[in-house]
C-alpha positions in Angstrom: 11.1 -10.8 29.7 13.3 -7.5 30.0 16.0 -6.0 27.9 19.7 -5.5 28.9 21.2 -2.0 29.2 22.9 -2.1 25.9 19.4 -3.0 24.4 17.2 -0.3 26.4 20.3 2.4 25.2 19.8 1.2 21.4 16.5 1.8 21.5 16.6 5.0 23.1 19.4 6.0 20.6 17.8 4.6 17.6 15.5 7.4 17.4 16.2 10.4 15.2 16.6 13.2 17.2 16.6 15.8 14.8 12.8 15.0 13.9 9.8 16.2 16.2 8.7 12.7 16.5 12.2 11.2 16.8 12.9 13.7 19.7 9.6 13.0 21.4 10.1 9.1 20.9 13.6 9.4 22.6 12.3 11.4 25.7 9.4 9.1 26.1 11.3 5.8 25.9 14.0 7.3 28.5 10.9 8.5 30.7 9.2 4.7 30.3 12.8 3.1 31.4 13.5 5.8 34.2 10.1 5.6 35.7 8.6 2.0 34.8 5.4 3.8 33.9 2.5 1.6 32.6 1.5 2.7 29.2 -1.6 4.6 30.6 0.7 6.3 32.9 2.7 7.8 30.4 -0.3 8.6 28.6 -2.0 10.6 31.2 1.2 12.5 31.9 0.8 16.3 31.5 3.2 18.8 31.7 2.0 20.0 35.3 3.1 16.5 36.3 7.0 17.0 35.7 8.8 18.8 38.4 12.4 19.9 37.2 14.4 21.1 39.7 17.6 19.8 42.1 15.6 17.1 42.6 13.2 16.4 39.7 10.6 14.2 39.6 7.3 13.0 37.8 3.9 12.5 39.5 2.5 9.3 38.2 -1.4 8.5 38.5 -1.8 4.8 38.4 -4.1 2.1 38.8 -6.8 2.9 41.1 -6.1 6.2 41.0 -3.2 6.2 43.3 -0.5 8.9 42.7 3.2 8.0 43.2 6.3 10.6 42.7 9.2 8.9 41.1 12.6 10.6 40.9 14.0 11.2 37.6 17.6 10.6 36.8 19.4 13.6 35.8 20.0 12.5 32.2 16.1 12.2 32.1 15.5 15.2 33.4 17.5 17.0 31.0 15.9 15.2 28.1 12.4 16.2 29.4 13.2 20.0 29.8 14.8 20.1 26.5 11.4 18.5 25.1 9.4 20.8 26.7 11.0 23.7 25.8 10.7 22.5 22.0 6.8 22.2 22.4 6.4 25.2 24.6 4.4 23.1 27.1 1.5 24.7 29.4 0.5 23.1 32.4 -2.5 21.1 30.9 -0.6 19.9 27.9 0.2 16.1 27.7 4.2 15.4 27.6 3.8 13.4 24.9 1.4 14.3 22.0 0.5 13.2 18.8 1.0 15.5 15.9 -2.4 16.9 16.4 -1.6 17.8 20.2 -3.5 15.3 21.5 -2.1 12.2 24.0 -0.6 9.5 22.1 -2.7 6.4 21.9 -1.5 2.6 23.2 -1.5 1.7 19.7 0.5 4.6 18.5 3.0 4.2 21.5 3.6 0.4 20.5 4.0 1.3 16.6 6.8 4.2 17.6 8.4 1.4 19.5 8.4 -1.2 16.6 10.1 1.6 14.6 12.8 2.2 17.3 13.3 -1.6 17.5 13.3 -2.1 13.9 16.3 0.5 13.7 18.2 -0.3 17.0 18.4 -4.1 15.7 20.8 -3.1 13.0 23.6 -2.0 15.6 22.3 -4.3 18.4 21.9 -8.2 17.2 20.8 -9.3 20.3 17.4 -7.6 19.4 16.8 -9.6 16.4 13.8 -11.9 16.9 13.2 -10.8 20.4 9.8 -10.0 21.4 9.7 -6.5 23.1 6.6 -4.7 24.2 6.1 -1.0 26.2 5.3 -3.5 29.1 9.0 -5.2 28.5 10.0 -1.6 29.3 8.8 -1.6 32.9 10.1 -4.6 33.4 13.6 -3.9 32.2 13.3 -0.8 35.1 12.6 -3.3 37.7 15.2 -5.8 36.9 18.0 -2.9 36.4 16.8 -1.4 39.7 17.1 -4.9 41.3 20.1 -5.6 39.7 21.7 -2.4 41.1 21.0 -3.1 44.7 17.6 -1.2 45.0 15.6 -3.0 48.0 12.5 -4.9 46.8 10.3 -2.4 49.0 11.6 0.6 47.0 11.1 -1.4 43.4 7.5 -1.8 44.6 6.9 1.8 45.3 8.8 3.1 42.1 6.4 0.6 39.9 3.2 1.6 42.0 2.8 -2.1 43.0 0.5 -2.4 45.9 2.3 -5.0 47.8 6.1 -6.0 47.3 4.6 -9.4 46.6 3.8 -8.6 43.2 7.2 -7.3 42.8 9.1 -10.7 44.3 8.6 -12.4 40.9 11.7 -10.1 39.8 13.7 -11.4 42.8 13.0 -15.0 41.3 13.8 -14.3 37.9 17.1 -12.6 38.8 17.9 -15.7 41.2 17.5 -18.0 38.1 19.4 -16.1 36.2 22.5 -16.2 38.5 
């Protein structure tokens, strides 16, 4: 499964940006959506992996220790810049820490997503009863890239798939929807 653009936006906007946790969560969910990163890849992301400038991108270390660079949308780069200014990041600091400054855990991220979905459902009824996991955000990225006309080979590189055949399932899902 994957989310509509409206559902994804509702989840990102459901975070309380005035709080430290809410601000982090908004940037984290936006980064998940922008990059299509796996949970382990977001957990391992350090401030040294974030390159902000005219052509902002993140270096992601994926399965098999393979590294890929994923471009950041201007909106995501702006959010990350604001977040890093707030936390005063150093080169070795994880981008999305918990309250103790340690990287969030998989269960911690899933819990934060459940909180955001709970709040988002009030304004976006299509989320009600929908089974959404962090991996759903990855599928959402792939489907939205595909629906925007991005080539399947580019999507495979974006997601860190070794072969475009792994990414082919998104084409099949999109054809079924049509």
